[in-house]
C-alpha angles and dihedrals in degrees: 000000000000121000112236132201114223092111089051090060096039096252098143098157085219117080139319095263093056089048090055092047092056096045087052094050098043105070116166089261094054094045088057092045088053090053090050091053089045092056090045088054092055100262112137106184139049133194124208136161123248097228109060099089100210091045091052090045088054093048092048092050093043093052093041091056096048104267108180101218117101112238123223108191123214104213131211130155103222093108098033121064092243143351096269092056090048088054094046091052098053090043090053091051092052112260117179093210139344142211135194120251116268098235090056091050094047090052093048088051091051091048091039086229095169094163097061092051090049093048095049092048092048091051094047094046092050086057086065101249132114110256132208143162134239123209143168100212119067088217091062090056093049090050096051089044088059090054091056093210105123136067097217144003130228104210121194112221088215125048085222099148126224127304087210091065094046090248104098135113096058104138119174122172088218090071097062099070088051091050095052092043087057091048091052091047093055111079094202122081116282132201110212112212136190090022090156094048091247094303096326096109130061109259100232091045092051094047094048093049092044096053093042091053106042130070123267090252093056131090137192131240116216128183116214128204108198089187085079095045124359096213094046092119093054092044095053091046089052093048090051094048088049097050097042088046089058093048091052092048092051 
């Protein structure tokens, strides 16, 4: 399990009030405290975006002071002038790997813009980091997989669209089976995200389904809002250890 960052930036995928609550709770200091607690609970990797200023500040400070979690950066170019500058920034900070934002990949798929995806991946790989793509639509992942240009995929369990395009928060359970089928069809490692439907699905149920439906080489990315429960990080780590332990024992 990877610890995600949507709650840190106030992306609840629920409503504006919930967004504001999360942003108020997650100061830079509390974000870094959460990463320390994740490390103590046995988690070894975090994911954050590169465009929410206080979250990026937290990541920069955490890595500069020797934080042990590996950082996978979700990269967009809304803040930086172009994608090359966005890649340069996260590489300079110290990301372990990076992937391109799902809304951008979805759009490239719709437009069949193969050259842009290839160019982004070439540039990122030349910087010396593994490169992947996110995406909300299974068809987008199948298309990129056919190009054979990435090292991994971040696959959304729900084809919920992008909040940034004003089309997010569409959660249909029918999407989940298609997403996990796509994950199993991709030979490269996958990161499953939004496995709980942004808080709409019970945690144990979501973990059990996810780990029973993805490949042994895959992981899940889970955002955690400690404003709901202070020990949520530890609780999720314990759930994962219990579920995977039972799978191994079986």
